[in-house]
C-alpha positions as CSV (number, residue, x, y, z in Angstrom):
1,M,13.2,-13.5,-0.7
2,T,12.4,-10.5,-2.9
3,T,12.3,-6.8,-2.4
4,F,10.1,-3.9,-3.4
5,S,10.3,-0.2,-2.5
6,F,7.9,1.7,-0.3
7,A,8.4,5.4,-0.1
8,G,12.0,5.0,-1.1
9,A,12.9,2.2,1.3
10,D,13.7,-1.4,0.3
11,I,11.2,-3.8,1.8
12,P,11.9,-7.6,1.9
13,A,9.0,-9.9,1.1
14,E,8.6,-13.7,1.0
15,P,7.4,-15.3,-2.2
16,G,3.6,-15.0,-2.3
17,Q,3.4,-12.5,0.6
18,S,1.1,-9.5,0.2
19,I,2.4,-5.9,0.2
20,G,0.5,-5.3,3.4
21,A,2.0,-8.2,5.3
22,A,5.5,-7.3,4.2
23,L,5.0,-3.7,5.3
24,L,3.7,-4.8,8.7
25,A,6.7,-7.1,9.1
26,A,9.0,-4.1,8.3
27,G,7.3,-2.0,10.9
28,Y,5.0,0.2,8.8
29,R,1.5,0.7,10.3
30,S,0.2,3.4,8.0
31,V,0.0,3.0,4.2
32,R,-2.2,6.0,3.2
33,T,-3.9,9.1,4.5
34,T,-7.5,10.1,4.2
35,R,-8.6,12.8,1.7
36,R,-10.4,15.1,4.1
37,D,-8.4,15.0,7.3
38,G,-5.0,13.5,6.2
39,A,-5.6,10.8,8.9
40,P,-3.3,7.8,8.7
41,R,-4.8,4.4,7.6
42,G,-3.3,1.0,7.5
43,L,-4.4,-2.7,7.4
44,F,-7.7,-3.2,9.1
45,C,-9.6,-6.2,7.7
46,G,-6.7,-7.9,6.0
47,I,-8.9,-9.6,3.4
48,G,-9.8,-6.9,0.9
49,V,-13.2,-6.0,2.3
50,C,-12.5,-2.5,3.6
51,F,-10.4,0.1,1.8
52,D,-8.1,1.3,4.5
53,C,-4.9,-0.1,2.9
54,L,-5.0,1.5,-0.5
55,V,-1.6,2.1,-2.1
56,V,-0.1,3.2,-5.4
57,V,1.8,0.4,-7.1
58,N,3.9,1.3,-10.2
59,G,1.9,4.4,-10.6
60,R,-1.5,2.6,-10.4
61,P,-3.6,4.0,-7.5
62,G,-6.3,2.2,-5.5
63,L,-4.7,-1.2,-5.0
64,L,-5.4,-3.0,-1.7
65,A,-2.0,-3.7,0.0
66,C,-3.6,-6.6,2.0
67,V,-4.4,-8.7,-1.2
68,T,-1.8,-7.4,-3.7
69,E,1.2,-9.7,-4.0
70,A,4.6,-8.2,-3.4
71,R,6.7,-8.5,-6.5
72,A,10.3,-7.9,-7.0
73,G,11.1,-4.3,-8.2
74,D,7.6,-2.9,-7.6
75,E,7.5,0.8,-6.6
76,V,4.9,1.2,-3.9
77,R,3.9,4.6,-2.6
78,P,1.5,5.7,0.2
79,Q,-1.8,6.8,-1.3
80,E,-3.3,10.2,-0.4
81,G,-7.1,10.0,-0.2
82,T,-8.9,8.1,-2.9
83,G,-6.0,8.3,-5.4
84,R,-8.4,9.7,-8.0
85,D,-7.8,13.4,-7.6
86,H,-6.7,13.6,-11.2
87,L,-10.3,12.7,-12.2
88,A,-11.9,15.7,-10.4
89,C,-13.5,18.4,-12.6
């Protein structure tokens, strides 16, 4: 068993488990919000085809929670919109 943080909470994860699976097991259903409406989004496809489960891991935005392995000590945050607002002109 390992742990990572999500929005300041410690989340347990089994070795090889995805961030998304660990968050679902911990009771989290939403991992990001949409840019335009701020609508909550969570796991949808579970296989990395859609982009509903985007999270920020250790400061890196745009990672898919459903296919990103949970690693000990990772700091995971909910993502707002596309996570690329810093690139806007």
